[in-house]
C-alpha positions in Angstrom: 85.0 116.7 54.1 84.3 114.7 56.8 81.9 112.1 55.1 84.5 111.7 52.4 87.0 110.9 54.8 84.5 108.9 56.7 83.5 107.1 53.6 87.2 106.2 52.6 88.4 104.9 56.1 84.6 102.3 56.1 85.7 101.3 52.4 89.4 100.9 53.7 88.8 98.6 56.5 85.9 97.0 54.9 88.7 95.8 52.0 91.1 94.6 55.1 88.7 92.7 56.6 87.8 91.1 53.7 91.9 90.0 53.5 92.6 86.3 55.3 95.4 87.3 56.4 95.7 89.3 59.9 96.3 93.0 59.1 97.3 95.8 61.9 98.3 99.3 61.7 100.3 101.0 64.6 101.6 104.6 64.4 104.4 106.5 64.8 104.3 106.1 68.7 103.3 102.4 68.5 99.7 102.4 69.4 97.1 100.2 68.0 95.3 102.2 65.2 93.3 99.3 63.6 93.2 95.1 63.7 91.1 93.3 60.7 89.0 90.4 61.9 92.0 88.1 60.4 93.9 89.5 64.1 90.6 88.8 65.6 90.6 85.3 64.8 94.4 84.7 65.1 94.3 85.8 68.9 91.0 86.2 70.3 91.2 90.3 70.2 89.0 92.5 68.6 90.1 96.2 67.7 87.4 97.6 70.5 89.2 96.3 72.9 93.1 97.2 71.7 92.9 100.3 70.0 95.1 103.1 71.5 97.0 100.6 73.2 100.5 101.4 73.0 102.8 98.1 71.8 106.0 97.5 73.8 108.9 95.0 72.6 108.8 92.6 75.0 107.6 89.5 76.3 106.8 89.9 79.4 102.8 89.1 81.2 100.6 86.7 81.0 99.7 84.6 77.9 95.9 86.3 77.6 96.9 89.4 78.9 96.9 92.4 76.4 100.5 93.3 76.8 101.6 90.3 75.8 99.3 90.4 72.3 100.3 93.7 71.7 104.1 92.5 72.0 103.8 90.6 69.4 102.4 93.9 67.3 105.6 96.2 68.5 107.4 97.4 65.1 111.3 96.7 64.8 112.6 100.1 65.6 114.1 99.7 62.0 111.0 99.9 60.8 109.6 102.7 62.6 113.2 104.5 61.2 111.7 103.7 57.3 113.1 100.0 57.1 111.1 97.2 56.1 111.5 94.3 58.4 110.2 90.7 58.9 110.5 88.5 61.9 108.9 85.7 63.7 106.7 86.2 66.7 104.1 83.9 68.2 100.8 84.9 69.4 98.3 83.3 71.5 94.7 82.8 71.3 93.7 84.2 74.4 90.7 82.2 75.1 91.9 78.8 74.3 96.0 79.4 75.0 96.8 77.9 71.6 100.0 79.5 70.7 101.3 79.7 67.0 104.7 80.9 64.9 103.8 83.5 62.7 105.7 85.6 60.4 105.2 89.3 60.8 105.9 91.4 57.8 106.3 94.9 58.7 106.1 98.3 56.1 106.4 101.5 56.9 104.2 104.1 55.6 106.3 107.1 55.0 104.7 110.8 55.1 107.4 113.6 54.0 110.4 111.2 54.6 109.3 110.0 58.0 107.3 106.9 59.2 103.7 108.0 59.9 102.1 104.3 60.1 103.4 101.0 60.4 101.3 98.4 58.9 101.4 94.7 59.7 100.8 91.1 57.6 100.9 87.9 59.2 101.5 85.3 57.3 102.3 81.4 57.8 106.1 80.3 58.0 107.1 78.0 55.3 107.8 74.5 55.9 109.6 73.9 52.4 112.7 76.7 53.6 113.8 78.6 56.2 112.2 81.6 57.1 113.9 85.0 55.5 114.5 85.8 59.5 117.2 85.0 60.2 118.7 87.7 62.6 120.3 86.6 65.9 117.9 89.6 67.0 114.9 88.1 66.5 115.9 84.6 66.9 116.6 85.0 70.7 113.3 87.1 71.0 111.6 84.2 69.4 112.9 81.9 72.0 112.5 83.6 75.0 108.4 84.1 74.0 108.7 80.4 73.4 110.3 79.5 76.3 108.0 81.8 78.3 105.3 80.2 76.8 106.9 76.2 77.9 107.3 77.5 81.5 104.2 79.0 81.6 102.2 75.3 80.1 104.2 73.5 82.6 104.6 74.9 85.8 102.3 78.1 85.8 104.9 79.8 86.5 107.4 81.6 83.7 109.3 83.6 85.9 112.3 81.3 86.1 114.4 81.0 82.9 116.1 78.5 81.5 117.0 75.3 78.7 119.9 74.3 80.5 120.1 71.0 82.5 121.8 73.1 85.5 118.5 74.2 86.4 116.0 71.4 85.3 116.9 70.3 89.1 115.7 73.4 90.4 112.4 74.2 88.0 111.3 70.8 89.4 112.3 71.6 93.2 110.5 74.7 92.8 107.8 73.0 91.7 107.5 70.1 94.2 107.9 73.2 97.3 105.3 75.3 96.0 102.8 72.5 95.9 103.3 72.1 99.5 104.2 74.0 103.0 107.7 72.7 103.7 110.6 74.8 105.2 112.9 75.5 102.1 116.4 76.7 102.2 117.9 78.5 99.0 121.7 78.3 98.7 123.5 80.1 96.2 126.3 82.8 95.8 125.4 86.7 95.3 123.4 87.8 92.8 122.5 84.5 91.6 118.2 85.3 92.4 117.6 83.4 95.6 115.2 86.2 96.7 113.5 85.8 93.3 113.4 82.1 94.1 112.1 82.2 97.0 109.0 84.7 95.8 108.2 82.6 93.0 108.0 79.7 95.6 105.3 82.1 97.3 103.2 83.6 94.8 102.2 80.4 92.9 101.6 78.9 96.2 98.2 77.9 98.2 99.1 81.1 100.2 100.1 83.4 97.2 97.9 86.1 97.8 99.3 87.1 101.3 102.1 89.4 102.2 105.8 87.8 101.8 107.8 89.1 104.5 111.6 89.3 104.3 113.9 89.6 107.0 117.7 90.6 106.0 119.7 88.5 109.0 123.0 90.0 107.3 121.9 93.6 106.8 120.1 94.1 109.8 121.5 96.4 113.0 121.6 93.5 115.6 119.0 95.5 117.9 116.5 95.6 114.6 117.3 91.6 114.1 116.4 90.8 117.7 113.1 92.9 117.5 111.9 91.3 114.4 112.5 87.4 115.5 110.5 89.0 119.1 107.4 90.0 116.9 107.5 87.2 115.1 107.9 84.6 118.0 105.3 86.4 119.9 102.7 87.7 117.7 99.4 85.5 117.4 99.0 83.9 114.4 95.7 82.5 115.1 93.9 86.0 113.8 93.2 86.5 110.7 93.2 90.3 108.6 89.9 91.2 106.9 92.3 91.9 103.9 94.4 88.9 102.4 97.7 91.6 101.3 98.4 92.1 104.9 98.1 89.1 106.3 101.3 87.5 106.3 101.7 84.1 104.7 105.6 83.6 104.4 108.4 84.6 106.1 112.0 84.6 104.1 115.0 84.7 106.1 117.4 86.0 104.0 121.6 85.3 104.6 120.2 83.1 107.6 123.8 81.7 108.4 124.2 85.0 109.8 122.0 84.6 112.8 123.6 84.7 116.1 123.2 81.7 118.1 120.5 82.8 120.5 118.6 83.9 118.0 118.5 80.6 116.4 117.4 78.7 119.5 114.7 81.3 120.1 113.0 80.1 117.0 113.7 76.7 117.3 111.8 76.8 120.7 109.3 78.6 119.1 108.6 76.5 116.4 108.1 73.7 119.0 105.8 75.5 120.9 101.7 75.3 120.6 101.9 78.7 119.1 104.8 77.7 116.3 102.2 75.0 115.3 99.6 77.7 114.6 102.5 79.2 112.9 103.4 76.6 110.5 99.7 75.7 109.6 99.2 79.9 108.4 102.7 80.7 107.1 105.5 79.2 105.2 109.2 79.4 106.5 111.5 79.9 103.7 115.5 80.9 103.9 118.5 81.4 101.9 122.3 81.7 102.5 125.6 82.6 100.4 126.8 79.0 101.6 125.8 76.0 102.2 124.4 75.5 105.5 126.5 72.4 105.8 129.7 74.5 106.1 127.7 76.2 108.6 126.9 73.4 110.7 130.6 71.9 110.8 132.0 75.0 112.1 129.4 75.6 114.9 128.2 78.7 113.3 124.6 77.1 112.8 123.3 74.8 115.2 122.1 71.0 114.5 118.5 72.0 115.0 118.2 74.8 113.9 119.9 73.2 110.9 117.2 70.8 110.6 114.3 73.0 111.3 115.4 75.4 108.2 116.3 72.7 105.7 113.4 70.2 105.0 113.9 70.5 101.1 116.9 72.5 99.9 117.8 74.3 96.5 121.2 75.1 95.1 121.3 78.0 92.4 124.5 77.6 90.2 126.1 80.5 89.5 125.8 82.4 85.9 129.1 80.9 84.5 127.6 77.8 85.2 124.1 78.4 83.1 125.9 79.8 79.9 123.3 78.2 77.8 120.6 80.6 79.2 122.8 84.0 78.7 121.2 85.0 75.9 117.8 84.5 77.1 118.3 86.1 80.3 119.9 89.1 78.8 117.1 89.5 76.3 114.7 89.4 79.2 116.6 92.4 81.4 116.7 94.1 78.2 112.6 93.8 77.2 111.9 94.2 80.6 113.2 97.9 80.5 111.3 98.4 76.9 108.8 99.1 79.2 107.9 103.1 78.8 110.6 103.9 76.7 110.0 105.6 73.5 112.5 103.7 71.5 112.4 100.5 71.5 115.9 98.3 71.7 115.3 95.2 69.9 118.9 93.2 70.9 122.5 93.1 71.2 125.1 92.7 68.4 127.2 89.9 67.8 130.2 91.2 69.4 128.4 92.0 72.6 127.1 88.4 72.8 130.9 87.6 72.6 131.8 89.5 75.2 129.1 88.5 77.3 129.6 84.8 76.9 133.4 85.4 77.3 132.8 87.1 80.2 132.7 84.9 83.8 130.0 87.3 85.5 131.1 87.7 89.4 128.0 89.4 90.3 125.7 86.6 88.4 122.2 87.8 87.5 122.3 91.1 89.3 125.7 92.2 87.7 124.1 91.0 84.0 121.3 93.1 84.6 122.9 96.3 85.8 125.3 95.7 82.8 122.4 95.7 80.1 120.8 98.9 82.4 124.2 100.9 81.9 123.9 100.2 78.0 120.7 100.7 77.4 121.3 104.3 78.9 124.7 104.6 76.5 122.6 102.9 73.1 121.1 105.6 70.4 119.3 103.3 68.0 117.9 99.8 67.8 120.8 97.4 69.2 122.9 97.4 72.0 126.8 97.4 70.3 130.0 96.8 72.4 131.0 100.5 72.6 127.8 100.5 74.8 129.0 98.4 77.0 129.9 99.8 80.6 133.9 100.4 81.1 133.9 98.3 83.9 132.9 95.3 82.0 135.6 95.9 79.6 138.5 96.4 82.6 137.0 93.2 83.9 137.7 91.2 80.5 140.9 92.8 80.4 141.6 91.2 84.0 140.3 88.0 82.9 142.2 87.5 80.3 145.2 88.4 82.1 144.6 85.7 84.7 145.8 86.0 88.6 149.3 86.3 89.4 151.2 83.2 90.0 151.4 82.4 93.6 155.4 82.3 94.5 156.9 80.7 97.4 157.0 82.6 100.8 159.9 83.9 101.7 161.2 84.7 105.2 159.8 88.1 106.0 163.2 89.7 107.7 165.2 89.2 104.9 162.8 90.0 102.2 162.4 93.5 104.1 166.8 93.8 104.2 166.6 93.2 100.3 163.5 95.9 99.6 165.4 98.1 102.1 168.7 98.0 100.2 167.0 98.2 96.5 165.4 101.3 97.7 168.5 103.3 99.4 171.0 101.8 96.0 168.3 103.7 93.4 167.7 107.2 95.8 171.4 107.0 95.9 171.7 106.6 92.6 169.2 109.2 91.7 170.7 111.7 93.7 173.8 111.2 92.0 175.9 109.7 95.4 174.4 113.1 97.6 173.2 111.5 100.7 170.9 114.4 101.5 168.9 114.5 98.4 168.8 110.5 98.5 167.6 111.0 102.5 164.9 113.2 101.1 163.9 110.6 98.3 163.4 108.5 100.8 161.5 110.8 103.2 163.8 110.0 105.9 166.5 111.9 108.1 170.4 112.0 106.9 171.2 110.4 110.4 168.7 107.4 109.8 170.1 107.1 106.6 174.0 106.9 108.0 172.8 104.5 110.2 170.8 102.3 107.5 173.6 101.9 105.5 175.5 100.8 108.2 173.6 98.3 109.4 173.4 97.2 105.9 176.6 97.4 105.2 176.4 100.1 102.6 180.1 100.8 101.5 180.8 104.5 102.0 181.6 104.5 98.2 178.3 104.3 97.3 178.3 107.8 97.2 180.0 111.2 98.1 178.1 114.6 99.5 
C-alpha cells in the first residue's frame, strides 16, 4: 500500500514538474507541501529548502529571505475557507534580485467539506486587459510589496514607507545621514516615528553592527538622567569591546529639549574636550524633540552652544494627517506585521474602514494607527477588518471631530458672570422646591440662613417663595 502511494506521489510530482507554469501546494495550516520546477526557476527556491515552512500574509522581510518567498505563497483566508481566489503577487528571485508581478490562482482542495490543501498556479499578467484581481485589499497589499522593493533598491532600507511628497525630503535626508557620522536632530509630533527614523539611520550606517543607546530625557527621573550623562562623559570611548553588538555606536537623546541647562553645558564641554573627540570618532550623536529646537532656543531653554552641537542636520517628520497618501500602505504594513504567528490571516480592510481612516485626523499619528489596527485585529473574526471591529475610542473621536471645537465667545468680567450664575441657580432651586426655602437650600447644599443672605445680596424679593 505504501509503495502504491509512493508511486502516485512520484507520478504527481513528475506531472506537475512537466508544467511550465509555477505550481505549488500548501496545506490547511499554510505549510509548504510542494513546489514544481517552474517555481524554482521563477524564484530560485527549491522544495528541499522550503518544505514545511509556514506561509504568512506579510510583505516584511528582505527580498531574498524565505519569509518574503513564503509570503507570496500564502493563500487568502477566503480560499482556506473554501473559495477560489486570484490575486497579484510580486515574486523576487533570491539570487538575481529581479522582481516580477504575477497572478496567483488559488484553488481549495476539499475533503468532507473542509479545505485540506490549496493549490496555487502562477500565471503572467495579461497586457490586453485588466487583471480580474480588482479587490481593494489585494491592490493595497501589492502596492505595499512594490513600494518595499523600490525603497530597498534605492536606499537599502525599506522600513520608511511613503508614496507622498511630504516624506520624500525625509527619505533623502536619512540617506545622507546614514552615509556620514554627523549629529542629526529629528523633530516631530508624538507618535510620528522619531525613534524609528533614528534607528534606521544607525542600523543602516557603518556603525550599524554596534549598539543603539537611547536616553529618555523627559521620562528619566532627574538623578537617573544626571547619572546617565555622567557615565557618558566619563567613559573611555577609546576602549573597544570584543563583541561589536555590545559596543555603543549611537547615543540617542530623546526629548532633548527637556535637558536641564547644566546638563547641556556638560555635554558641550565634553564634546569640546580631547575625550569628546574620541567619542565623535567612534559614536554618532542623534537626538529628537516634539517641537522645533528654534523655539526652545528662542525662549532660552536651550543654549546656543548646545543647539549647534545637536543640529548639524535636522529632519522634520510630518504628522500622519499630512501624509494621507501614505495611510493605506502604512495601515497594511501594521496589519501584516501582526499576521505573524496567527492561525488565521487577516488580509485587509473593508471600504467602510478605509473611509473612516481617511476622515479621521489621527492626533496620535503612527502610534495611534498601530494601536487601532491591533485592537481591530483582536476584535475581528474573519479575513477582513470591518467598521464594527474598530475600537470605540476611534468612533467617538470621529464624532467629536465632526462636531468640531466649541466656538470661542467673548471673555466676560468674572464678578457679573458669577452673580448671574448664582442668581439663576437660586431661582431654579426655589422653583423646583415650589418656594420652600428650606428645600431650596438643601438642593443648593447650603444652609438656610446662607440662602437668605445670598438672596438679600442679589436683590431677590421675598415674593420669590413662601415657607
